[in-house]
N, C-alpha and C positions, 0 to 999 in steps of 0.2 A: 368574317363577321367581326364587328367592333367588340361584341361581348368576349370573344375569344382573344382580342388584342389587349384588352385591359385586365389588370390583376384585380382581385377582389378588393384590395385595399384602394386601388385607384377609383374603382366604381363607388366604394363607400365614401371616399373624399368627395367625389363629384356630387353624389346625392345629398350628402351632408351640407355641402356648400350651397346647393340650390334649395335646401329646405327652409331657409330663413328669408323672409320678405325683404329685409334690408339688403342682404347680399344679392338677391335677385335684382333689386333696383339698382345697386351699384354696377352689376354686370351690364344691365341695360344701358345705363349712362356711359359706361366705359366702352361699350360696343359703338355707341353713337359718336363719341369723341374722347380723346385723352383728357384726363383731369388730374389735378394734384389731389393728394389725400385731404389737404386742408380745404380745397374747393368742395369736395364730396362731404366732408364733415359739417359744413355750413348748412347742408340740406336735411340733416337728421337731428332729432332731439336727443343727441348723446354726445359724449366727449370725443375729442380727436383721437384719443387712445382706443376707444371702443371701435371707431371707424377703421383705424389701423388694424385692429385684430380681425375685423370682418374682411379687410382686403388681404390679410395674410392667409386666411382660410380660403378665399377665392384663388389666390396665387398658388397655394399648395395643391388645390384641385386642378390647376392648369387653366382656369377660366379667364384670368387676367394676368397681365405681365406688369411687373413694377420695375421702374428704372429711376435712377438718381438724375436730377437735372439741377445742378447747383445745390442749393439747400432744400429743394423740393424733392418729394418723392411722387413721381408721376405713375398713373395707372391707366393702362389701355386694355381693352377687351381683346381676347384672342378668338378670332372668327373660326379658326380651325378647331378649337376646343368646343366651341358652341356647336358647330356642325357635327363633331364626333358625339357630343351628348345627344343631339337630335337623332343620329343614326342608332345610338344605343337604345334610346326610348322606342324608336320604330321597331327595332329588333325584339324588344321585350313585348311590344304590342302584338307583333306577329306571332311570337311564341304563345302568348295567351289566347289568341284567336284560334290557333290550331288545337290547343288543349280544350277550349270551350266547344269547338266543333266535335272533338272526340267524345266529350261528356254528352253532347246532344245525341250523337249516334248510339252510345250505350243506353241512354234513357229511351230512345226510340225502339230499341230491340225488344222483342216479345220474350218473355221469360222461358218460353218453350224453345227458343233458339232462332225464331224467325224475326221479321220486323213487324212492328205494330201497324 
């Protein structure tokens, strides 16, 4: 299971990174194609420094990869990390489906010990 493969800190970084709309948009753009940080910054109503901070959060979560190309810093999405995040969310969904089914069974039981 992916949940067992990631530490709590890694899961926290992943969800924190995806909790912001700008960061989700940067991931989407970086998955489609590699961009420089300055190219990305032109798309948002914020400073270059703010976009760099968003990219740093995404890189710390493993969702994007940064590399130097001359004076530019290039950002590319990590498809493997996106797939891992999807598997993690699928596992959480399955966990909650099992829990909800158990709750339904408990609620359907007759207080006398039988089923309703």
